[in-house]
TORTI-204912 format. One record per residue (C-alpha): residue in one letter; x, y, z. Coordinates in Angstrom, 2 decimals. Each point is the difference from the previous one (the first is absolute). Example, Ala and Ser with C-alpha at 12.3 -4.5 7.8 and 13.67 -1.06 7.14 Angstrom:
BEGIN
- A/12.30/-4.50/7.80
- S/1.37/3.44/-0.66
//
This chain:
BEGIN
- M/0.00/0.00/0.00
- N/1.55/3.36/-1.00
- H/0.25/2.96/2.37
- T/-3.00/1.81/-1.53
- L/-2.26/-3.02/0.34
- L/1.28/-0.61/3.51
- L/-0.81/3.59/0.98
- I/-3.49/-0.31/-1.48
- F/-0.48/-3.25/1.92
- F/0.95/1.53/3.34
- L/-2.07/3.18/-0.62
- S/-3.02/-2.12/-0.94
- A/0.45/-2.15/3.09
- S/0.34/3.09/2.17
- L/-3.13/1.60/-1.49
- A/-1.94/-3.23/0.40
- G/1.06/-0.18/3.61
- T/-1.08/3.60/0.56
- L/-3.41/-0.59/-1.60
- A/-0.43/-3.20/1.99
- A/0.77/1.89/3.19
- E/-2.45/2.72/-0.95
- D/-2.65/-2.64/-0.81
- R/0.36/-1.15/3.58
- A/0.02/3.57/1.36
- L/-2.50/0.50/2.77
- Y/-1.22/3.31/-1.45
- L/-1.20/-1.82/-3.12
- D/-2.19/-2.36/1.99
- P/-3.56/1.38/0.32
- A/-0.70/-2.46/2.84
- Q/2.48/1.81/2.27
- P/-1.00/2.85/2.34
- R/0.27/3.45/-1.53
- E/2.57/1.36/2.45
- A/2.22/-3.06/-0.43
- R/-0.08/0.52/-3.77
- V/0.80/3.69/0.41
- E/3.00/-0.64/2.23
- D/1.29/-2.77/-2.25
- L/-0.07/2.23/-3.07
- L/1.36/3.02/1.85
- R/3.17/-1.83/1.06
- R/0.68/-1.03/-3.60
- M/-0.08/3.54/-1.36
- T/2.99/2.22/-0.63
- L/0.03/3.61/1.07
- E/-0.53/1.13/-3.58
- E/-2.92/-2.38/-0.50
- K/-1.69/1.25/3.13
- V/0.17/3.60/-1.16
- T/-1.31/-1.06/-3.43
- L/-3.31/-0.97/1.64
- L/-0.53/3.47/1.46
- H/-0.51/2.09/-3.12
- G/-1.59/-0.13/-3.41
- D/1.66/-0.99/-3.27
- S/-2.87/1.37/-2.10
- K/-3.12/2.04/0.70
- F/-1.85/-2.95/1.52
- T/2.54/-2.77/0.61
- T/2.95/-1.03/2.13
- A/2.87/-2.00/-1.43
- A/0.23/-3.77/-0.11
- I/2.89/-1.80/1.72
- P/0.40/-3.12/-2.14
- R/2.67/-1.56/2.21
- L/-2.57/-0.39/2.77
- R/-3.01/-0.57/-2.27
- I/-1.45/3.34/1.09
- P/-2.21/1.08/-2.94
- R/-0.74/3.51/-1.10
- R/-2.73/1.49/2.17
- W/-2.91/1.82/-1.67
- M/-2.29/2.63/1.47
- S/-3.01/1.76/-1.49
- D/-2.17/2.96/0.75
- G/-3.69/-0.47/0.06
- P/-2.30/0.29/3.00
- H/-2.85/-1.05/-2.30
- G/1.81/-2.12/-2.56
- V/3.45/-0.98/-1.28
- R/1.53/2.98/-1.77
- E/1.09/0.05/-3.63
- D/3.70/-0.81/-0.36
- I/2.35/2.90/-0.50
- G/3.51/0.03/-1.40
- P/2.82/-1.06/2.33
- D/1.53/3.47/0.18
- T/-2.92/2.26/-0.95
- W/-3.54/0.78/1.07
- Q/-1.20/-0.51/-3.57
- P/-2.05/-3.13/-0.83
- A/2.11/-2.97/-0.98
- G/-2.25/-0.73/-2.97
- H/-0.73/-3.55/1.05
- T/-3.04/-1.90/-1.22
- D/-0.31/-2.25/3.04
- D/-0.36/2.60/2.76
- F/-3.78/0.36/0.12
- S/-1.91/-0.58/3.23
- T/-3.44/0.17/1.53
- C/-0.77/3.57/1.08
- M/-1.80/0.15/3.32
- P/-1.88/3.10/1.14
- A/2.10/2.71/1.67
- Q/0.75/-0.56/3.68
- I/-2.47/2.68/1.12
- A/-2.72/-2.01/-1.73
- L/1.18/-3.12/1.83
- A/-0.14/1.93/3.27
- S/-3.55/1.03/-0.84
- T/-1.08/-3.64/0.09
- W/0.75/-0.09/3.75
- D/0.59/-3.70/-0.59
- P/3.35/-1.42/1.24
- A/-0.88/-3.46/-1.34
- L/-0.44/1.48/-3.48
- A/3.30/1.86/0.43
- Q/1.59/-3.39/0.67
- K/-1.55/-1.37/-3.20
- E/1.45/2.91/-1.96
- G/3.39/-0.61/1.60
- E/-0.16/-3.65/-1.02
- V/-0.64/1.00/-3.62
- I/2.90/2.46/0.00
- G/2.25/-2.63/1.56
- Q/-0.94/-2.58/-2.63
- E/0.64/2.48/-2.80
- A/3.33/1.07/1.54
- L/1.04/-3.65/-0.09
- A/-1.00/-0.28/-3.64
- R/1.97/3.16/-0.80
- G/3.08/-1.21/1.92
- K/-0.13/2.60/2.78
- Q/0.98/-0.86/3.56
- I/-0.86/3.31/1.69
- M/-3.12/2.10/-0.62
- L/0.29/3.62/1.09
- G/-3.31/0.51/1.76
- P/-2.33/0.65/1.69
- G/0.31/3.70/0.73
- V/-1.36/0.86/3.44
- N/0.81/3.69/0.30
- I/-2.89/1.84/1.61
- L/-2.08/2.47/-2.02
- R/0.89/3.26/1.73
- T/-0.92/2.38/-2.82
- P/-2.59/-0.69/-2.70
- L/2.44/1.51/-2.50
- G/2.53/-2.81/0.43
- G/1.08/-1.28/-3.40
- R/0.22/-3.63/1.17
- T/-3.24/-0.04/1.97
- F/-1.43/-2.33/-2.65
- E/2.58/-2.72/0.77
- Y/-0.33/0.18/3.79
- L/-2.69/-1.34/2.33
- G/-1.60/3.12/1.45
- E/0.19/2.22/3.06
- D/-0.57/-2.40/2.89
- P/2.78/-2.10/1.55
- W/-2.28/-2.85/1.10
- L/-1.69/-0.45/-3.38
- T/3.33/0.38/-1.81
- G/1.59/-2.61/2.25
- R/-2.78/-2.56/-0.40
- M/0.00/0.30/-3.79
- A/3.80/-0.08/-0.20
- V/0.25/-3.13/2.14
- G/-2.44/-1.82/-2.25
- Y/1.80/1.12/-3.15
- I/3.47/-0.95/1.29
- R/-1.15/-3.43/1.18
- G/-1.41/-0.61/-3.46
- V/3.16/0.95/-1.87
- Q/2.32/-1.89/2.32
- S/-2.19/-3.12/0.01
- Q/1.27/-0.50/-3.54
- G/3.67/0.08/0.98
- V/0.51/3.59/-1.15
- A/1.27/2.72/2.35
- S/-2.21/3.00/0.63
- C/1.75/3.32/0.67
- V/-2.12/2.41/2.03
- K/0.75/3.65/-0.73
- H/0.99/2.85/0.56
- F/1.41/0.00/3.53
- A/-0.93/2.60/1.21
- A/-1.86/3.34/-0.19
- N/0.08/0.14/-3.81
- N/-3.36/1.76/-0.16
- Q/0.53/2.34/-2.94
- E/1.80/0.11/-3.33
- W/0.92/3.66/0.28
- D/3.77/0.11/0.65
- R/-0.20/-3.69/0.84
- M/3.72/-0.58/-0.49
- S/1.03/2.61/2.53
- I/-2.88/1.17/2.21
- N/0.78/-0.38/3.69
- V/-3.00/-1.17/2.05
- E/-0.37/1.08/3.59
- M/-2.82/-1.48/2.06
- D/-0.67/-0.76/3.64
- E/0.51/-3.52/1.30
- R/-3.68/-0.71/0.58
- A/-0.88/0.78/-3.62
- L/2.83/-2.23/-1.18
- R/-1.05/-2.91/2.19
- E/-3.79/0.28/-0.25
- I/-0.47/1.10/-3.64
- Y/3.00/-0.63/-2.22
- L/1.61/-3.19/1.35
- P/-2.82/-2.44/0.92
- A/-0.50/-1.39/-3.52
- F/3.73/-0.64/-0.33
- K/0.05/-1.68/3.38
- A/-2.91/-2.24/-0.98
- A/1.79/-0.89/-3.23
- V/3.08/-1.05/1.97
- Q/-1.49/-1.68/3.06
- E/-3.24/-1.46/-1.39
- A/0.68/-0.59/-3.69
- G/3.67/-0.85/0.34
- V/0.91/2.24/-2.92
- L/3.34/-0.96/-1.55
- A/1.14/3.48/-1.03
- V/-0.51/3.61/1.02
- M/0.80/2.88/-2.35
- G/1.35/3.22/1.43
- A/-1.46/3.34/-1.07
- Y/1.58/2.83/-1.99
- N/-0.63/2.74/2.51
- E/1.95/0.87/3.10
- F/-1.45/-0.64/3.43
- R/1.22/2.27/2.78
- G/2.99/1.02/-2.06
- Q/1.19/-3.39/-1.25
- H/-0.91/-1.76/-3.27
- C/-2.48/-2.79/0.64
- C/2.06/-2.62/-1.86
- E/2.85/0.73/2.41
- N/-2.03/0.98/3.05
- A/1.34/-1.58/3.18
- Y/-3.14/0.68/2.05
- L/-2.42/-1.43/-2.54
- L/2.06/-2.94/-1.31
- K/2.13/-1.07/2.95
- D/-1.85/1.11/3.10
- I/-3.62/-0.56/-1.03
- L/-0.13/-2.41/-2.95
- K/2.82/-2.38/0.87
- G/0.16/0.72/3.72
- E/-3.47/0.47/1.46
- W/-1.86/-1.99/-2.67
- G/2.58/-2.75/-0.39
- F/0.07/0.17/-3.81
- E/2.47/-2.66/-1.24
- N/-0.37/0.45/-3.72
- M/1.22/2.54/-2.54
- V/-0.15/3.78/-0.29
- I/0.15/1.23/-3.62
- S/0.65/3.58/-0.98
- D/-2.46/1.79/-2.20
- W/1.54/0.40/-3.45
- G/2.49/2.82/0.41
- G/-0.71/0.36/3.72
- T/3.55/-0.75/1.18
- H/2.34/2.94/0.54
- D/3.02/-0.94/2.07
- T/2.14/-3.09/0.53
- R/0.55/0.47/3.72
- E/-3.65/0.72/0.70
- A/-1.15/-2.95/-2.09
- A/2.60/-2.32/1.51
- L/-0.76/0.78/3.63
- N/-3.67/0.96/0.15
- G/-1.94/-3.02/-1.17
- L/-0.09/-0.12/-3.82
- D/0.46/-3.49/-1.46
- L/-0.43/0.44/-3.75
- E/0.70/3.09/-2.09
- M/-1.95/0.39/-3.23
- G/-0.36/2.62/-2.70
- T/2.82/2.38/0.92
- E/0.86/2.20/-3.00
- K/3.59/-1.19/-0.20
- P/1.86/-2.84/-1.71
- Y/-0.84/-3.15/1.95
- A/3.54/-0.50/1.26
- E/-0.14/3.50/1.48
- Y/-3.17/-0.53/2.04
- Y/0.40/1.00/3.64
- L/-0.25/-3.63/1.13
- A/2.31/-1.21/-2.80
- G/3.65/1.02/-0.48
- A/0.09/2.66/2.69
- Y/-1.50/-2.34/2.58
- L/2.38/-2.80/-0.99
- A/2.98/2.33/0.43
- G/-1.26/1.07/3.40
- L/-0.38/-3.61/1.11
- R/3.52/-0.81/-1.11
- S/1.41/2.99/1.84
- G/-1.90/-0.75/3.19
- Q/-2.13/3.13/-0.31
- Y/-3.18/-2.10/0.06
- P/-0.51/-3.15/2.14
- M/-0.19/-3.41/-1.62
- A/-2.85/-0.87/2.37
- G/-2.10/2.72/-1.64
- L/0.73/-1.45/-3.44
- D/-0.96/-3.50/1.11
- D/-3.27/1.28/1.48
- K/-0.91/1.56/-3.35
- V/0.90/-3.14/-1.91
- R/-1.99/-2.22/2.37
- R/-3.08/2.14/-0.58
- N/0.39/-0.25/-3.77
- L/0.55/-3.75/0.19
- R/-3.11/-0.52/2.15
- V/-2.10/1.58/-2.72
- M/1.73/-1.96/-2.74
- I/-0.66/-3.27/1.82
- A/-3.60/0.97/0.72
- T/-0.53/0.64/-3.72
- H/1.40/-3.41/-1.02
- M/3.00/1.36/-1.85
- F/2.00/-3.13/0.85
- D/-2.92/-2.40/-0.42
- Q/-2.34/-1.01/-2.77
- Y/-1.63/3.27/-0.96
- P/-3.82/-0.11/-0.41
- K/-1.24/0.84/-3.50
- G/-2.90/2.26/0.82
- S/-2.73/1.02/-2.44
- L/-1.06/3.04/-2.02
- N/-3.37/1.57/-0.69
- T/-2.08/-3.10/0.64
- A/-3.77/0.17/0.14
- A/0.31/-0.17/3.79
- H/2.33/3.01/-0.01
- Q/-2.39/1.98/-2.16
- A/-2.83/-0.90/2.36
- V/1.92/1.35/2.99
- A/0.77/3.21/-1.88
- R/-3.68/0.43/-0.82
- R/-1.11/-0.82/3.56
- V/2.36/2.54/1.54
- A/-1.26/2.62/-2.44
- E/-3.65/-0.77/0.71
- R/0.36/-0.12/3.79
- G/2.19/3.09/0.11
- M/-2.31/2.39/-1.87
- V/-1.66/2.46/2.37
- L/-3.51/1.31/-0.56
- L/0.35/3.53/1.36
- K/-3.49/1.32/-0.78
- N/-3.23/-1.58/-1.24
- E/-3.09/2.19/0.28
- K/-3.38/-1.54/-0.76
- A/1.63/-3.32/-0.96
- A/1.50/1.49/-3.17
- L/2.22/-3.08/-0.06
- P/-0.06/-2.79/-0.96
- L/-1.11/0.70/-3.55
- N/-2.86/-2.15/-1.26
- L/0.61/-0.95/-3.63
- S/-3.62/-1.03/-0.48
- Q/-0.88/3.69/0.38
- I/2.95/1.57/-1.82
- H/0.27/0.23/-3.77
- S/3.03/2.29/-0.40
- L/3.16/0.80/1.94
- A/2.46/2.86/-0.53
- I/3.48/-0.84/1.27
- I/2.02/3.18/0.44
- G/3.61/0.69/0.91
- E/3.42/-1.13/-1.15
- N/0.40/-2.00/3.21
- A/-2.56/-2.38/-1.49
- V/2.53/-1.03/-2.63
- I/3.46/0.67/1.45
- K/1.98/-3.05/1.06
- Q/1.59/0.64/3.39
- A/2.07/-3.14/0.70
- H/3.24/1.31/-1.48
- G/0.02/3.26/1.95
- G/1.27/1.19/3.36
- E/3.73/-0.68/-0.49
- S/1.18/-2.82/2.33
- S/-3.45/-1.58/0.20
- G/-0.55/-0.07/-3.76
- I/-0.94/-3.40/-1.43
- K/0.16/-1.37/-3.55
- A/-3.42/-1.65/0.17
- F/-1.02/-2.93/-2.18
- Y/-3.16/2.00/-0.69
- E/-2.01/2.73/1.65
- V/-3.76/0.30/-0.22
- T/-0.88/3.70/-0.10
- P/-3.23/1.28/1.55
- L/-1.48/0.64/-3.46
- E/0.82/-3.53/-1.11
- G/-1.46/-1.45/3.17
- I/-3.24/1.94/-0.39
- I/-0.38/-0.89/-3.68
- H/0.56/-3.66/0.78
- R/-2.54/0.07/2.84
- A/-2.65/2.37/-1.40
- G/0.55/0.18/-3.76
- K/-2.61/-2.64/-0.80
- H/-2.66/1.83/2.02
- A/0.70/3.69/-0.65
- T/1.69/2.30/-2.46
- V/3.40/1.10/1.39
- T/1.62/3.19/-1.32
- Y/3.34/1.49/1.06
- A/1.21/3.59/0.19
- R/3.44/1.03/1.23
- G/-1.23/3.15/1.72
- Y/3.32/1.23/1.39
- G/3.75/-0.39/-0.34
- A/3.22/1.99/0.15
- D/-0.30/0.85/-3.69
- A/-3.81/0.08/-0.24
- G/-1.80/3.05/-1.29
- P/-3.56/1.25/0.70
- E/-1.51/-2.19/-2.76
- V/0.83/-3.11/2.01
- T/-1.99/1.29/2.90
- E/-2.83/0.84/-2.39
- Q/0.07/-3.52/-1.42
- A/-0.24/-1.44/3.50
- V/-2.94/2.21/0.90
- R/-1.85/-1.02/-3.17
- A/0.63/-3.67/0.74
- A/-1.36/0.46/3.52
- Q/-3.11/1.78/-1.27
- Q/-0.81/-2.86/-2.34
- A/0.55/-2.84/2.51
- D/-2.15/-1.43/2.76
- V/3.00/-0.03/2.33
- A/3.36/1.77/-0.16
- I/3.02/-1.48/1.76
- V/2.98/2.33/0.37
- F/3.35/-1.67/0.69
- A/2.06/2.69/1.72
- G/3.48/-0.42/1.41
- L/3.64/0.84/0.34
- G/2.34/-2.42/-1.77
- H/3.70/-0.53/0.54
- D/1.57/3.04/-1.63
- E/2.40/2.22/1.94
- F/-1.72/1.78/2.91
- R/-2.80/-2.57/-0.02
- D/0.00/-3.50/1.48
- T/3.62/-0.94/-0.57
- E/3.31/-0.65/1.63
- G/2.35/2.96/-0.05
- S/-2.40/2.93/0.41
- D/-2.92/1.01/2.17
- R/-3.20/1.50/-1.28
- K/-0.32/3.78/0.08
- D/-3.64/0.14/1.10
- L/-3.11/-2.14/0.49
- K/-1.71/1.01/-3.24
- L/-0.90/-2.30/-2.85
- P/2.22/1.18/-2.89
- N/-0.91/1.19/-3.48
- G/-3.33/1.59/0.92
- Q/-1.67/-3.24/1.03
- G/-1.99/1.63/2.80
- E/-1.54/2.46/-2.42
- L/-0.72/-2.78/-2.48
- I/-1.84/-2.05/2.65
- S/-2.18/3.00/0.83
- K/-0.88/0.55/-3.66
- V/-0.78/-3.66/-0.58
- R/-2.19/-0.03/3.10
- Q/-1.91/3.01/-1.33
- A/-0.53/-1.88/-3.23
- N/-1.07/-3.25/1.69
- P/-1.22/-0.26/3.62
- R/0.89/-3.72/-0.04
- T/3.73/0.64/0.03
- I/2.20/-2.47/1.85
- V/3.61/0.88/0.83
- V/2.66/-2.72/0.21
- L/3.36/1.08/1.39
- V/3.17/-1.59/-1.35
- T/2.50/1.27/2.55
- G/2.44/-1.16/2.61
- S/-0.51/2.77/2.53
- P/-2.67/2.43/1.23
- V/-1.33/2.67/-2.34
- Q/-2.05/3.15/0.44
- M/-3.64/-0.37/-1.11
- D/-1.28/3.54/0.40
- P/-2.35/1.18/-1.50
- W/-1.28/-2.98/-2.00
- L/-0.41/-2.54/2.80
- A/-3.29/1.40/1.24
- A/-1.54/-0.19/-3.47
- V/0.79/-3.56/-1.04
- P/-1.98/-2.89/1.50
- A/2.80/-2.57/0.22
- V/3.79/-0.14/0.26
- L/2.10/-3.17/-0.12
- E/3.69/-0.03/0.88
- A/1.48/-2.66/-2.28
- W/3.72/0.74/0.65
- Y/2.58/-1.40/-2.43
- S/-1.58/-3.40/-0.15
- G/2.45/-2.10/-1.96
- M/-0.31/-2.12/-3.12
- E/-3.53/-1.19/0.87
- G/-1.11/3.48/1.10
- G/-2.34/0.66/-2.92
- S/-1.85/-3.26/0.60
- A/-0.18/0.70/3.71
- V/-1.37/3.53/-0.32
- A/-2.68/-1.19/-2.43
- R/-1.03/-2.77/2.39
- V/-0.31/2.51/2.82
- L/-1.88/2.62/-2.05
- F/-2.58/-2.53/-1.26
- G/-0.47/-1.77/3.32
- D/1.69/-3.33/-0.72
- V/2.22/0.86/2.96
- N/-1.11/1.89/3.07
- P/2.69/2.57/0.89
- S/1.61/-0.60/3.37
- G/3.16/2.10/0.00
- K/0.71/2.46/2.81
- L/2.29/3.00/-0.16
- P/3.45/-0.61/1.51
- C/0.53/3.75/0.20
- T/-1.93/3.18/0.68
- F/-1.19/2.06/-2.96
- P/0.20/3.65/1.13
- K/-2.33/2.71/-1.26
- R/2.96/2.34/-0.40
- L/3.74/-0.59/0.01
- E/0.42/2.39/2.92
- D/-2.20/-2.28/2.12
- S/2.69/-2.69/-0.05
- P/2.26/0.24/3.05
- A/3.40/0.27/-1.69
- H/-1.37/2.87/-2.09
- A/-2.15/1.62/2.68
- L/3.09/0.33/2.19
- G/2.30/1.15/-2.78
- A/2.24/-3.02/0.48
- Y/0.10/-1.18/-3.63
- P/2.28/-0.06/-1.98
- G/2.57/1.17/2.53
- T/2.29/2.99/0.47
- N/3.70/0.20/-0.79
- G/0.23/-3.70/-0.64
- T/-1.74/-1.13/3.20
- E/-3.58/-1.13/0.47
- R/-1.37/0.09/3.52
- Y/-3.02/-2.21/0.55
- A/-1.79/2.62/2.05
- E/-3.27/-1.97/0.03
- G/1.60/-2.79/2.04
- L/-2.52/-2.78/0.55
- L/-2.82/1.83/-1.74
- V/0.32/-1.50/-3.47
- G/-3.02/-0.53/-2.24
- Y/-3.28/-0.71/1.80
- R/1.76/0.39/3.35
- Y/0.35/3.69/-0.81
- F/-3.43/0.48/-1.59
- D/-1.81/-1.70/2.88
- T/2.03/1.57/2.81
- K/-0.29/3.50/-1.49
- E/-3.63/-0.56/-1.04
- I/0.62/0.84/-3.66
- E/-2.50/-1.39/-2.46
- P/1.63/-2.06/-2.75
- L/-1.32/-0.36/-3.51
- F/-0.03/-3.77/0.53
- A/1.12/-1.59/3.23
- F/2.59/-2.68/0.56
- G/-1.75/-3.37/-0.17
- H/-2.90/1.37/-2.07
- G/-1.54/-2.10/-2.74
- L/-3.61/-0.61/-1.00
- S/-1.75/-3.16/-1.19
- Y/-2.98/-0.96/-2.13
- T/-1.48/-1.53/3.14
- Q/-0.31/1.12/3.63
- F/1.59/-1.29/3.17
- E/-1.27/0.22/3.55
- Y/2.21/-0.22/3.10
- S/-1.39/-1.06/3.39
- N/0.56/-1.76/3.30
- L/3.49/1.22/0.93
- K/1.71/-2.03/2.73
- L/3.41/0.52/1.56
- A/1.66/-2.87/1.82
- K/3.38/-1.05/1.28
- G/1.99/-1.59/-2.76
- Q/1.76/-3.33/-0.18
- G/3.59/-0.77/-0.92
- K/1.72/3.15/-1.28
- A/-3.27/1.94/-0.06
- L/-0.51/2.41/2.86
- E/-3.59/0.71/-0.99
- T/-2.40/-1.42/-2.57
- V/-2.50/2.20/-1.80
- T/-3.11/-1.91/-1.09
- F/-3.00/1.31/-1.93
- D/-2.62/-1.06/-2.51
- L/0.16/1.05/-3.63
- A/-3.01/-0.44/-2.29
- N/-0.54/0.57/-3.71
- T/-3.39/1.68/-0.04
- G/-0.08/0.66/-3.74
- K/-0.86/-2.07/-3.04
- R/3.48/-0.80/-1.35
- T/2.93/-2.05/1.20
- G/2.75/2.34/1.14
- A/3.12/0.35/2.09
- E/0.48/2.42/2.87
- V/3.22/1.02/1.76
- A/-0.83/0.34/3.68
- Q/2.52/2.32/1.66
- V/0.97/0.23/3.68
- Y/1.51/3.20/1.39
- I/1.11/0.80/3.54
- H/-0.16/3.26/1.93
- Q/1.79/0.43/3.32
- S/-1.99/2.20/2.34
- N/2.76/1.69/2.04
- P/3.44/-0.91/-1.31
- R/3.07/1.21/1.82
- L/1.53/1.04/-3.31
- P/-2.06/1.49/-2.86
- R/-1.49/-2.55/-2.40
- P/-2.06/0.32/-3.18
- F/-3.76/0.01/0.53
- K/-0.31/-3.45/-1.53
- E/2.33/-2.64/-1.41
- L/-0.76/-3.02/-2.18
- K/0.89/-3.18/1.87
- G/-1.96/-2.75/-1.76
- F/-2.15/-0.77/-3.02
- K/-1.61/-2.89/-1.79
- K/-1.44/-0.34/-3.49
- V/-3.13/-2.14/-0.01
- T/-2.11/-1.15/-2.98
- L/-3.71/-0.45/0.74
- E/-2.87/-1.11/-2.19
- A/-3.18/2.07/-0.03
- G/-1.71/-0.46/3.36
- E/2.96/-1.81/1.55
- H/1.57/0.99/3.32
- Q/3.14/-1.08/1.82
- T/1.51/0.53/3.40
- I/3.40/1.59/-0.49
- S/2.87/-0.23/2.48
- I/3.07/2.22/-0.24
- P/2.77/-0.50/2.58
- L/1.96/2.94/1.39
- E/3.47/-0.81/1.30
- T/1.84/2.04/2.61
- G/1.63/2.09/-2.71
- A/-3.39/1.31/-1.08
- F/-0.21/2.04/3.20
- A/3.67/0.99/0.26
- F/1.87/3.15/-0.89
- Y/3.71/0.70/-0.21
- D/1.45/1.84/2.98
- P/3.29/1.70/-0.94
- A/0.93/0.44/3.67
- Q/-0.13/-3.75/0.51
- K/1.31/-0.77/-3.49
- G/-2.74/-2.54/-0.45
- W/-3.67/-0.78/-0.43
- V/-2.34/0.39/2.97
- T/-3.61/-0.93/0.62
- E/-1.75/2.05/2.64
- N/-2.78/-1.01/2.32
- G/-3.19/1.96/-0.51
- G/-2.93/0.54/-2.32
- F/-0.18/-0.73/-3.70
- E/-2.79/0.30/-2.54
- I/-0.36/-2.65/-2.66
- L/-1.45/1.40/-3.22
- V/-1.31/-2.36/-2.68
- G/-1.09/1.27/-3.36
- S/-0.03/0.07/-3.78
- S/2.61/2.79/-0.19
- S/1.92/2.28/2.33
- R/-2.93/2.45/-0.24
- D/-2.83/-2.55/-0.10
- I/0.07/-1.54/3.48
- R/-2.92/-2.36/0.57
- L/0.76/-1.47/3.45
- Q/1.77/1.33/3.09
- G/1.02/-1.70/3.20
- K/2.18/0.75/3.01
- L/2.51/-2.09/1.84
- T/2.43/0.59/2.82
- L/3.47/-1.45/0.24
- D/0.32/-0.47/3.73
- Q/3.26/-1.85/0.34
- S/3.49/0.31/-1.31
- V/0.64/-1.65/-3.34
- P/3.29/-0.59/-1.84
- A/1.32/3.02/-1.84
- A/1.31/-1.98/-2.97
- H/-1.32/0.98/-3.42
//
């Protein structure tokens, strides 16, 4: 055997031995405990390989390490679907033909269902589609609280209340992660506006932080077991959130015991030392060459020089490896599925159950096609496809049923359907005239009004400038109503809008939100009574912008780069109810085509974790099957520290047939009565009197009861 062949023989034998050893490696054995697998892989990694795991090698990936069979790791945006692929080094679409996905309704529509079980179903669909698209980490849900109705990303969040947001987020995360895909809850924390989002410094008191802005994140961590948390762009108390020691180390990893991975928002990392020492585990999207990321070459050099501790590096790597193991990156990867009939059904169900009937005088809805011969559909929002808009939440949908298409499919065999654009950025007076003529000639006119995802509308990167419907839509609605008293308004928005002066004149208003690829079918089914609307508002609709607390107090959008949350705890309905300000539509509001009666309230000591149990009867006294969201609020009579007048602490969505009644039980745990005491640096529950308020919205209280906590209870929350 010559020297060359001998060398090849020994190299082949050596490689075979290495592969055989790796085949036997504990970290490759899915039957082994997770931590044992993590430690086994960690000890095999070189310093350079460890650092490789901590930063991106393209816009949405981290590098593979072939020697250890570590594959490339893929992430994707998409709180309501798997995002279209973009180029590795650009934000432009990659031009692929296999990156379509099912487009779910926007997250605010999901929140409007008040149905955590349905949120879990949506999460399961998104997890299955992530698998099919080869993504291990899905960047969602977003749980930032709606603090201003102008917020550009309001449409992709879950509303203004921390309890509702937390319940919906937990369901969603459990659904995604049940498929072996990591969910990444975002943006931690206090990212409540798009104005100056990369630099604004948020200052708030500790009670507001703990009671309003953190609970949904805490629920995601401690109840849902979320595998990743994304830091926010903004600063919090003078330090960037992706490098914020108080948020990431003290609270998230310390108090809450979070063992998994903290990811930066894309471009949210600013300093190697801060990132190395203050809790960041994975840096993504920095506008630098990948080798120059803050947790890349500079961090490696600091580790070699002793500037940064090796223990800190190993902690970051462990957290990354835990997520990789949880997402089966070393095991047989599940195949997933795309756009199945079951997925489409979930998309349609979320859309149907999330639509909110805001107004319905004299039973204007549902429309009876046996009595209608002609329909005028007005407004460009009846034909615009919304799935691809909104920046990071944009989806390349397999299809998207527009409202006009849905109505034609449902009603076209029974009535003549005409369409008029009516308004638009480039529309002249003759469009308006065409719409008015169409309304005059129809039995019913339906105006689809809305915002869309252009800059300064419902989109990432910019907040809205006001609450008005753009392009003269308010004036158009008034003119159409004058032409046809049977004018129905359907809103295609992701945030509250002003409805003055036309609201008083029209008999019915339906908030349809951005309702996904099955939205047109869903809105038609609601309008014609195939589905009884059951959505409830997850946020307050103010009459005027200046009625909203951040605006009433002059706190938005901040001064000299700092935003002080002067309203403290009084966010959303907490402010409106405490200050006795009448909203346009209250938090929790939503009408039905049937009626519900509440009775027989009973309060009793709870069992297990429940401190108290609220029990009452709920009856459907109308003639249609329908679903009602029964809501439980608490009011503390004489708190030692100021509290909002009422706070949501429980809810349940119940479907009842006509004439049916059920006894509903809603448990209240200790945390329902607690508040955060900064002096004690913890949650406390005081003895004393509480009122339990049960109703159909925060302003529609049907039952009231009193109870007294007469003994000390644990302060844990």
